KOLRO-849666 format. One record per residue: residue in three letters; x, z, y of N, C-alpha, C in turn. Coordinates in pm, whole numbers, padded with zeros to 5 digits, always signed. Layout:
REM KOLRO-849666
AlaXZYXZYXZY ...
//
This chain:
REM KOLRO-849666
Met+03738+00628-02610+03690+00765-02596+03754+00832-02475 Lys+03885+00811-02457+03955+00867-02342+03902+00808-02212 Asp+03869+00677-02216+03813+00613-02096+03680+00676-02058 Asn+03598+00704-02159+03468+00766-02132+03485+00906-02073 Glu+03583+00982-02124+03608+01116-02070+03657+01108-01926 Ala+03742+01008-01898+03792+00990-01761+03679+00956-01666 Ile+03588+00871-01712+03474+00835-01629+03384+00956-01606 Ala+03365+01034-01712+03281+01153-01701+03338+01252-01600 Gln+03471+01271-01602+03534+01363-01507+03527+01308-01365 Lys+03544+01175-01353+03543+01113-01221+03407+01124-01155 Tyr+03301+01102-01235+03167+01101-01181+03091+01230-01210 Gly+03163+01333-01256+03097+01459-01288+03026+01519-01169 Arg+03089+01513-01054+03028+01572-00934+02905+01494-00891 Val+02910+01362-00909+02795+01280-00873+02676+01308-00965 Leu+02706+01337-01092+02600+01360-01190+02547+01502-01189 Thr+02610+01590-01111+02569+01730-01108+02421+01749-01077 Pro+02363+01675-00978+02220+01695-00949+02129+01663-01067 Leu+02179+01587-01165+02098+01554-01283+02106+01661-01391 Thr+02198+01755-01374+02217+01857-01478+02177+01997-01433 Arg+02176+02023-01303+02137+02157-01257+02075+02147-01118 Ile+01998+02249-01082+01932+02254-00952+01998+02363-00869 Ser+02048+02327-00753+02115+02424-00666+02016+02491-00573 Arg+02061+02597-00509+01976+02668-00413+01947+02581-00292 Leu+02046+02503-00249+02026+02414-00135+01917+02312-00165 Tyr+01917+02261-00288+01815+02165-00328+01675+02225-00319 Leu+01660+02349-00367+01530+02415-00363+01483+02438-00220 Ile+01577+02475-00131+01542+02499+00009+01494+02370+00075 Val+01572+02263+00057+01536+02135+00117+01405+02083+00059 Ala+01389+02093-00073+01266+02046-00137+01145+02124-00088 Ser+01161+02254-00065+01051+02336-00015+01011+02296+00127 Leu+01112+02273+00210+01084+02231+00348+01012+02096+00350 Leu+01060+02003+00269+00996+01871+00264+00855+01879+00207 Ala+00835+01965+00108+00701+01983+00052+00605+02038+00157 Gly+00656+02130+00239+00573+02183+00347+00532+02075+00446 Ile+00625+01985+00477+00594+01875+00569+00490+01782+00507 Val+00504+01756+00377+00407+01669+00309+00267+01729+00312 Phe+00255+01859+00281+00125+01924+00281+00062+01924+00421 Trp+00146+01948+00522+00095+01944+00659+00051+01802+00696 Ser+00123+01701+00649+00087+01563+00676-00047+01528+00612 Val-00069+01577+00490-00197+01551+00422-00311+01614+00501 Phe-00290+01735+00552-00393+01801+00633-00419+01723+00761 Ala-00310+01678+00828-00325+01605+00953-00398+01472+00932 Phe-00365+01405+00821-00431+01278+00793-00579+01300+00762 Gly-00610+01406+00689-00750+01437+00661-00827+01468+00789 Tyr-00762+01539+00881-00824+01568+01011-00851+01440+01087 Gln-00752+01350+01088-00768+01221+01156-00877+01137+01090 Tyr-00880+01138+00957-00978+01057+00885-01121+01105+00916 Tyr-01138+01235+00933-01272+01290+00957-01318+01267+01101 Trp-01227+01290+01197-01264+01283+01338-01238+01146+01401 Gly-01159+01062+01333-01134+00928+01387-00998+00916+01453 Leu-00958+00789+01479-00826+00762+01535-00814+00808+01681 Gly-00927+00834+01745-00921+00881+01884-00845+01011+01897 Arg-00838+01091+01792-00765+01217+01795-00616+01198+01809 Thr-00567+01080+01778-00423+01052+01789-00383+01008+01928 Gly-00481+00988+02016-00450+00943+02152-00442+00792+02165 Met-00477+00721+02059-00470+00575+02064-00596+00519+02129 Gly-00578+00406+02191-00689+00338+02258-00637+00212+02323 His-00699+00171+02431-00654+00051+02503-00587+00096+02632 Pro-00463+00051+02662-00383-00047+02587-00289+00014+02483 Val-00297+00144+02457-00212+00207+02356-00277+00185+02219 Ser-00230+00082+02146-00299+00042+02025-00251+00114+01900 Trp-00121+00148+01893-00069+00211+01771+00001+00344+01797 Ala+00056+00359+01918+00125+00483+01955+00234+00520+01855 Leu+00228+00642+01798+00333+00691+01709+00346+00604+01584 Tyr+00235+00551+01535+00239+00468+01415+00321+00342+01439 Leu+00308+00287+01557+00386+00168+01590+00535+00199+01587 Val+00574+00312+01644+00715+00349+01647+00769+00369+01506 Asn+00696+00442+01423+00741+00467+01286+00749+00338+01206 Phe+00649+00254+01217+00645+00129+01141+00764+00040+01176 Val+00784+00017+01306+00893-00070+01349+01029-00010+01313 Phe+01042+00123+01325+01170+00187+01294+01207+00171+01148 Phe+01114+00204+01057+01145+00195+00915+01169+00052+00870 Ile+01090-00041+00919+01112-00181+00884+01245-00228+00942 Gly+01281-00176+01059+01406-00215+01123+01529-00171+01045 Ile+01532-00044+01002+01649+00004+00930+01660-00060+00792 Ser+01548-00105+00737+01554-00174+00608+01627-00307+00621 His+01619-00367+00737+01685-00497+00759+01837-00483+00744 Ala+01894-00388+00813+02040-00371+00808+02085-00327+00671 Gly+02002-00250+00602+02040-00206+00468+02064-00322+00375 Ala+01970-00415+00371+01985-00533+00285+02097-00622+00336 Leu+02106-00637+00467+02206-00726+00525+02347-00676+00499 Val+02371-00547+00521+02504-00490+00500+02544-00503+00353 Ser+02454-00467+00263+02485-00473+00121+02513-00616+00076 Ala+02429-00711+00119+02445-00850+00078+02576-00908+00131 Val+02606-00882+00258+02729-00936+00318+02853-00878+00250 Leu+02851-00748+00223+02966-00685+00157+02990-00743+00018 Arg+02883-00771-00053+02898-00824-00189+02933-00972-00189 Ile+02880-01047-00095+02913-01189-00087+03060-01209-00052 Thr+03111-01124+00038+03251-01134+00081+03346-01060-00012 His+03292-00997-00119+03373-00924-00217+03456-00814-00152 Ala+03395-00745-00056+03462-00634+00012+03448-00508-00074 Arg+03546-00483-00160+03537-00370-00253+03534-00236-00182 Trp+03598-00230-00064+03601-00104+00008+03462-00061+00053 Gly+03371-00156+00060+03237-00123+00109+03136-00094+00001 Thr+03181-00080-00124+03087-00056-00233+03002+00070-00213 Pro+03061+00185-00175+02977+00304-00151+02876+00283-00039 Phe+02918+00213+00067+02826+00187+00177+02714+00094+00131 Gly+02749-00003+00046+02649-00096-00004+02542-00027-00085 Arg+02581+00067-00170+02483+00138-00252+02390+00221-00164 Ile+02444+00288-00065+02361+00366+00027+02268+00274+00105 Ala+02321+00159+00148+02239+00064+00224+02123+00011+00140 Glu+02149-00015+00014+02043-00065-00075+01933+00039-00093 Ala+01973+00164-00110+01874+00271-00126+01794+00290+00002 Val+01861+00285+00118+01793+00299+00247+01689+00188+00263 Thr+01723+00067+00221+01631-00046+00235+01501-00020+00157 Val+01514+00018+00031+01396+00039-00053+01312+00156-00002 Phe+01377+00267+00033+01302+00384+00080+01233+00356+00213 Ala+01301+00283+00303+01242+00251+00432+01123+00157+00417 Leu+01135+00060+00326+01024-00032+00303+00906+00038+00237 Ala+00933+00142+00159+00824+00218+00098+00754+00307+00200 Ala+00829+00355+00300+00771+00446+00400+00705+00373+00516 Gly+00765+00262+00560+00716+00191+00678+00573+00144+00669 Pro+00536+00067+00567+00399+00013+00560+00290+00118+00551 Thr+00323+00240+00508+00220+00344+00500+00162+00376+00639 Asn+00240+00350+00743+00189+00375+00878+00076+00280+00913 Ile+00074+00163+00850-00038+00071+00871-00165+00130+00811 Leu-00151+00194+00694-00267+00258+00632-00319+00371+00720 Phe-00228+00448+00779-00270+00557+00867-00344+00504+00989 Asp-00307+00382+01032-00365+00325+01153-00505+00268+01129 Leu-00540+00243+01003-00672+00188+00973-00779+00295+00991 Gly-00891+00255+01044-01000+00350+01062-01053+00401+00929 Arg-01059+00313+00829-01104+00350+00696-01003+00296+00593 Pro-00893+00370+00568-00790+00322+00475-00842+00293+00336 Ile-00952+00360+00298-01004+00340+00163-01053+00196+00143 Arg-01076+00126+00253-01121-00014+00245-01006-00112+00265 Phe-00888-00069+00234-00771-00156+00253-00781-00281+00167 Tyr-00851-00273+00054-00864-00389-00033-00936-00505+00036 Trp-01001-00480+00149-01066-00587+00224-00965-00689+00273 Val-00839-00645+00288-00735-00739+00332-00721-00854+00233 Ala-00738-00824+00105-00730-00928+00002-00863-01003-00015 Leu-00974-00928-00006-01104-00990-00028-01149-01077+00089 His-01111-01036+00210-01153-01110+00329-01030-01151+00411 Ala-00935-01210+00344-00809-01247+00409-00831-01354+00516 Gln-00771-01333+00632-00774-01430+00741-00631-01478+00764 Phe-00601-01597+00714-00463-01644+00721-00420-01680+00863 Lys-00514-01679+00957-00478-01700+01096-00428-01573+01162 Ser-00439-01461+01092-00399-01332+01149-00252-01301+01120 Pro-00173-01266+01221-00033-01226+01199-00021-01102+01111 Leu-00126-01018+01110-00121-00898+01025-00111-00934+00878 Leu-00180-01040+00837-00173-01084+00698-00036-01143+00667 Trp+00022-01217+00763+00159-01268+00745+00255-01150+00728 Asp+00235-01050+00811+00321-00932+00807+00312-00864+00672 Phe+00192-00843+00623+00170-00777+00495+00235-00856+00381 Thr+00219-00988+00384+00275-01072+00278+00428-01067+00278 Cys+00488-01077+00396+00635-01075+00406+00692-00941+00363 Ile+00629-00832+00406+00680-00699+00373+00672-00674+00223 Met+00560-00712+00161+00547-00692+00017+00649-00776-00060 Thr+00671-00899-00014+00772-00985-00078+00911-00925-00062 Tyr+00939-00875+00056+01069-00813+00085+01088-00686+00002 Leu+00982-00606-00012+00990-00483-00090+01017-00514-00237 Val+00946-00612-00291+00967-00649-00432+01109-00702-00452 Gly+01153-00790-00361+01288-00847-00373+01396-00741-00362 Ser+01381-00648-00267+01481-00542-00248+01482-00445-00365 Thr+01365-00416-00421+01358-00327-00537+01427-00390-00658 Ile+01403-00518-00681+01470-00588-00790+01620-00590-00767 Phe+01661-00614-00643+01803-00616-00607+01869-00482-00640 Leu+01805-00372-00598+01860-00239-00625+01862-00210-00775 Tyr+01757-00249-00845+01749-00222-00989+01857-00296-01066 Val+01878-00423-01032+01982-00502-01101+02119-00438-01080 Leu+02145-00391-00959+02274-00327-00930+02290-00195-01005 Leu+02179-00130-01038+02184+00000-01105+02190-00011-01257 Ile+02174-00129-01313+02171-00144-01459+02298-00088-01525 Pro+02421-00120-01477+02540-00058-01539+02539+00094-01529 Asp+02491+00147-01417+02485+00293-01400+02382+00353-01494 Ile+02270+00286-01512+02168+00336-01604+02221+00335-01747 Gly+02298+00231-01781+02360+00228-01914+02455+00344-01934 Phe+02530+00380-01830+02621+00495-01839+02543+00625-01858 Leu+02432+00640-01784+02350+00760-01797+02286+00767-01936 Arg+02249+00652-01990+02192+00648-02125+02289+00704-02228 Asp+02418+00668-02215+02519+00715-02309+02563+00858-02279 Arg+02549+00899-02153+02595+01032-02111+02494+01140-02148 Phe+02366+01111-02129+02261+01210-02154+02177+01165-02273 Ser+02214+01210-02389+02143+01168-02511+01999+01222-02513 Gly+01976+01337-02451+01842+01394-02451+01743+01313-02368 Arg+01795+01233-02275+01707+01151-02191+01719+01003-02227 Arg+01769+00978-02345+01790+00840-02387+01658+00762-02390 Trp+01550+00829-02424+01419+00763-02429+01379+00705-02294 Phe+01428+00766-02187+01395+00721-02052+01489+00611-02004 Tyr+01621+00631-02028+01720+00536-01976+01735+00411-02062 Lys+01705+00421-02191+01728+00307-02281+01649+00183-02241 Pro+01518+00192-02219+01445+00070-02180+01485+00018-02042 Leu+01525+00109-01953+01565+00067-01819+01701-00001-01817 Ser+01786+00032-01914+01922-00027-01918+01923-00169-01971 Leu+01811-00215-02031+01798-00352-02081+01909-00388-02180 Gly+01948-00291-02262+02050-00318-02363+02190-00334-02308 Trp+02218-00274-02194+02350-00290-02131+02459-00225-02217 Ala+02564-00305-02245+02677-00255-02325+02809-00276-02254 Gly+02807-00339-02137+02930-00360-02061+03018-00472-02114 Thr+02963-00567-02188+03042-00678-02240+03077-00776-02129 Lys+03175-00859-02155+03219-00956-02056+03107-01052-02018 Arg+03031-01094-02117+02921-01187-02092+02814-01122-02004 Gln+02785-00994-02029+02686-00925-01948+02731-00910-01804 Trp+02860-00879-01783+02913-00869-01647+02905-01003-01575 Gln+02933-01111-01646+02924-01243-01584+02780-01277-01547 Thr+02687-01244-01636+02546-01272-01610+02493-01192-01492 Ile+02524-01063-01491+02474-00978-01383+02540-01015-01250 Gly+02665-01063-01256+02732-01109-01135+02662-01229-01074 Lys+02617-01323-01158+02545-01441-01109+02410-01402-01049 Val+02342-01309-01116+02212-01264-01066+02227-01195-00931 Ile+02329-01109-00920+02352-01037-00794+02387-01134-00682 Ala+02469-01234-00712+02506-01334-00611+02382-01409-00561 Phe+02293-01444-00653+02170-01514-00614+02082-01425-00527 Leu+02067-01297-00568+01983-01205-00492+02041-01177-00354 Cys+02174-01171-00343+02237-01148-00212+02202-01260-00115 Val+02207-01382-00165+02174-01498-00080+02026-01499-00045 Ala+01940-01457-00139+01795-01461-00118+01748-01349-00025 Val+01814-01233-00030+01768-01118+00047+01787-01139+00197 Ile+01895-01207+00237+01924-01224+00380+01813-01299+00454 Pro+01773-01421+00410+01662-01487+00479+01530-01411+00469 Leu+01511-01337+00360+01390-01255+00347+01386-01149+00457 Ala+01500-01084+00479+01506-00978+00581+01481-01036+00720 Val+01542-01149+00750+01523-01212+00881+01377-01254+00900 Ser+01316-01309+00796+01178-01354+00807+01083-01237+00829 Val+01110-01124+00763+01023-01006+00779+01021-00960+00923 His+01137-00947+00985+01142-00895+01121+01094-00997+01223 Thr+01107-01123+01190+01050-01226+01277+00898-01217+01276 Val+00840-01204+01157+00694-01196+01145+00642-01066+01205 Val+00714-00955+01185+00673-00828+01245+00665-00841+01396 Ser+00759-00913+01455+00757-00931+01601+00636-01012+01645 Trp+00590-01104+01562+00473-01185+01599+00347-01102+01608 Val+00341-00992+01531+00224-00904+01538+00205-00854+01681 Phe+00316-00831+01751+00308-00782+01889+00317-00897+01989 Gly+00405-00994+01962+00427-01102+02057+00308-01196+02074 Met+00218-01202+01976+00103-01292+01985-00019-01224+02044 Gln-00003-01099+02088-00112-01033+02158-00113-01076+02304 Thr-00219-01043+02372-00231-01078+02515-00190-00963+02605 Gln-00130-00860+02545-00087-00747+02626+00024-00791+02722 Pro+00019-00747+02848+00129-00778+02941+00262-00723+02891 Met+00367-00800+02906+00504-00767+02865+00522-00778+02713 Trp+00416-00799+02638+00429-00815+02493+00421-00962+02454 His+00341-01037+02523+00320-01179+02489+00444-01258+02531 Ser+00546-01256+02444+00674-01317+02479+00739-01376+02354 Thr+00812-01486+02373+00883-01550+02261+01015-01482+02228 Ile+01058-01387+02312+01187-01321+02290+01177-01214+02183 Phe+01055-01180+02140+01038-01069+02048+01108-01092+01914 Ala+01103-01213+01859+01161-01237+01727+01312-01210+01724 Pro+01394-01277+01808+01538-01244+01805+01566-01102+01850 Tyr+01483-01048+01938+01502-00911+01984+01483-00813+01869 Phe+01378-00831+01790+01352-00742+01678+01464-00748+01575 Val+01510-00868+01543+01616-00883+01443+01745-00816+01491 Thr+01781-00839+01616+01905-00781+01670+01900-00629+01675 Val+01791-00576+01726+01777-00430+01736+01772-00366+01598 Ala+01710-00436+01502+01703-00382+01366+01842-00367+01306 Ile+01930-00462+01334+02067-00453+01282+02137-00330+01338 Phe+02126-00307+01468+02190-00191+01530+02132-00060+01476 Ala+01999-00051+01471+01936+00072+01423+01967+00097+01276 Gly+01965-00009+01196+01991+00006+01053+02133+00050+01024 Ile+02229-00010+01092+02369+00028+01071+02392+00172+01114 Ala+02330+00212+01224+02342+00351+01269+02285+00447+01165 Thr+02173+00409+01105+02111+00493+01002+02202+00505+00880 Ile+02262+00394+00839+02352+00396+00724+02472+00486+00751 Ile+02525+00481+00872+02639+00567+00909+02598+00715+00900 Ile+02480+00747+00952+02432+00886+00950+02414+00934+00806 Val+02346+00852+00725+02323+00889+00585+02455+00904+00509 Thr+02550+00815+00537+02682+00822+00470+02754+00952+00505 Val+02751+00990+00633+02816+01114+00676+02752+01234+00608 Ile+02618+01234+00599+02549+01345+00533+02589+01353+00386 Phe+02595+01239+00318+02631+01238+00178+02772+01290+00157 Arg+02865+01251+00243+03003+01294+00230+03018+01443+00257 Lys+02940+01496+00351+02949+01637+00385+02883+01726+00279 Val+02769+01678+00229+02692+01761+00135+02748+01748-00007 
//
């Protein structure tokens, strides 16, 4: 009982957003909601008038969408890589950074591919990718790798959160109906810790080649075109290297914001 009280006091500040809504939260949420509504209007305008309104054409094929897509996929690479390396090497000092990196990976992978939908002339026909799949197209390779990476990273983050979900289940009895099925019966026993440790170790090893493969395939989408300065074999290692730098920089920025706020 004393241990539970100590844990509650230690993590009380972290759990505060789950118990009350601050004025800062309302301000930030309002600003973000405004951006979302404006984005919906802009997308509707583009959908009605066509992609020409975005300034895209030949040789500018993706413009802003290309930048957003590559950026989000890039920072997701470092997120998974940093977290996996820290856990494989048992670097306990990096646990907070690892958790932030894991969250950045999932959120970036959820945001990045949406730019492909925006780039389609008729996004409502996206299901044609499955019905009329052309396996000779790098775009299909890209879609397959990203979806595999997203599923793997989501499972990775979820497995790491199981002990935390179990703690929330015991802490908030009123929300037990929500946390109980997600905790998968977590009780913190020695056997459960050993099992989850083995699963995490396996996922850490699996996530690294997945991340490298995703950025290699993303580079092929551009490198296999006939555009001057794009048709190059250097794109794959270039994309992977730049993704590591951009992703680590993003993690540092997010960490500083979390510590300040």
